[in-house]
N, C-alpha and C positions, 0 to 999 in steps of 0.2 A: 747529879751524876750517879751517886750511890743508890738513890731510889730507883733509877732506871736499871741498874744492874740487878737489884733485888727483884724488881718486877720481871725482868727477863728470866732470871733463874726460876722464879715461881711459875711463870708461864711454861717454861720447859718441863718442869716437874709435872704440872697438870697435863701437858701434852703427852708425856711418857705414860702416865697412869691411864689416860684416855685411850692410848694405843693398846695397852695391855688388856683392857677390859674385854674386847671381842675375842682375844685368844683364850682368856680364862673361861669365857662362856662356851667357846667351841670345844674346850678340853675339860669337861667336868671331872672332878676328882672322885668319881664313883669307883671304889676299890674293885668291884666286880668287873667293871669295864666292858664286858662283853667282848665280841670280836668284830673287827671291821667288816668282815664278810657276812656278818649276821648268823654265824654258825656256832656261836657260844651258847650259853644258857643251860637248859636242863640236861644234866647228865645224871646218871645214878637212879635214885629211887623216888624222885618227886620232892614233896615238901620237907621242910626242916623239922622233923619230929624227934630228933635226938637219937634215932635208931640207926645211925650209920651215915655215911657221906651222901650228900645230895647237892644239887645245883652246881655241879662241877663246871668250871669255865677255864679257858685258856686264852692268853693274850700275849702275842698275836696268835691267830689260828694257824697261819702259815709262817714257818720259821726256817731260816737257812741253817745248814750244817755249821756247827761251831757257835751258834748264837744262843741267847737265853730266851726263856719263855716263862711267863708268870702263870701259875696255876692257883686257883682258889676253889674252895669247897666249903659248904655249910654242913653242920651236923657233927663235926669232930671237935667237941669242946675240950678234949684232952690231947689234941694233936693227932697226927697220923703220919702216913708215909705215902709218897707218890713214886711210881716207877713206870717204865716202859722198856721192855726187854730189848737190848741192843741199841737203844736210842739215847738214853741218859741213865746215870746211876740212880739208885734209890735215894730219895731226898726226903727230909723231914718236912711235914706240914705243920705250921704253927698252931698253937692252941687258941681257942676262942670261938665265938659264935660263927665266924667265918675264918677259916684257916688259909694261909698263903704259903707258897713255896716258889722259889725261883730255881728252875732247872736249866742246865747247860747241855744242849744237844751235842752228842759226840761229833767230832770232825768227820769220822768215817761212817756215820749213820746213813742208812740207805734212803734215798729220796722216795717220796710217795706218801700215801695215806697210812697213818699209824694210830694206835690206840694207847692211851695212858690209863693207869689204874690208880685209884685212891682208896686207902683203907684206914679207918680210924684205929687208934690204939686200944680203945675200950670195947670193940666188938669185931666180929669177923666178916661183916658185910663189905663188899667191894663195889665201887661205882667206877664207871669208865667214861672216857670222853675221847673223841677223835681229834686229830690234828694232822697237819701236813708238813713234811720236811721238804724243803726246796734244795736243789743241787747248788753247790758252791757257797762261797762266803758272801754274806750280805755286805752292803755298803757301810763303810766306817764313817758315816756322816752324822749330822746332828749339830746342835749348838754347843760346842765345847765338850770336853771330857772324852772325846774319842781317842785321842792320843796325847800323851804328855810331851812337854818340850824335850828336845834332845840336849845332850851335854853342851854342844856347840851353841845352840840357841840360848841356853841358860847363861853361858859365859858372855855371849854378845849382849844380852839384856842387862846383865850385871855391869858390864863395862859401860853401856850407855847411861845407866842410872848413876854410876859413879862420875862419869864425865859431866852429866847434868848438874850433879851436886857441886862439883868443883867449879863449874861455870857460874852457878848461882852464888857460891861463896865469893868468888873473885869479883863478881858484879857488885855485891853488897859492900865488899871492902873498898872498891874503887869509889863508890858513891859516898862512903863515909869519910875518906881522906880530905877532900876539899872542904867539907863542912867543918871539920876540926880546925883547919887553918884559918877560916873566916871568923870563928868565934872568939 
């Protein structure tokens, strides 16, 4: 019986890993990511020759008011800044061969096509990239993390866990009593 349980658990684990493989292949961890609409890619001045920002990308290309957008750029080894007047505040670009910044679009930003600018800390060249702001708030969907539990949900969950612990303790104590009397 124990061997059957072990085999069942092992089969379930293999099944779970097998299911996750297509998702991992469909969502590569390319940090530049591109854009779903195919409009990411080259912004700025072309190749990464260390003379200013290049290959500016945004992800996603179309973003709702109040949402966040990932910006990346090559060529700013010492970091830089990203800005778009009236759409989001000036944000720091991380240092490295490819710099990243997460910007939050203002809730009141005007919908339509806009341009963001990227400037490295160590030179005065500026690269730009276009993006689109969509009207309204985006869906708060996803697999977890969208909203935290409310106070009531936390209290109910704690109560259920406590009741389960008490029930398990009572069950163990009831099972132990008759065994002591027989010995």
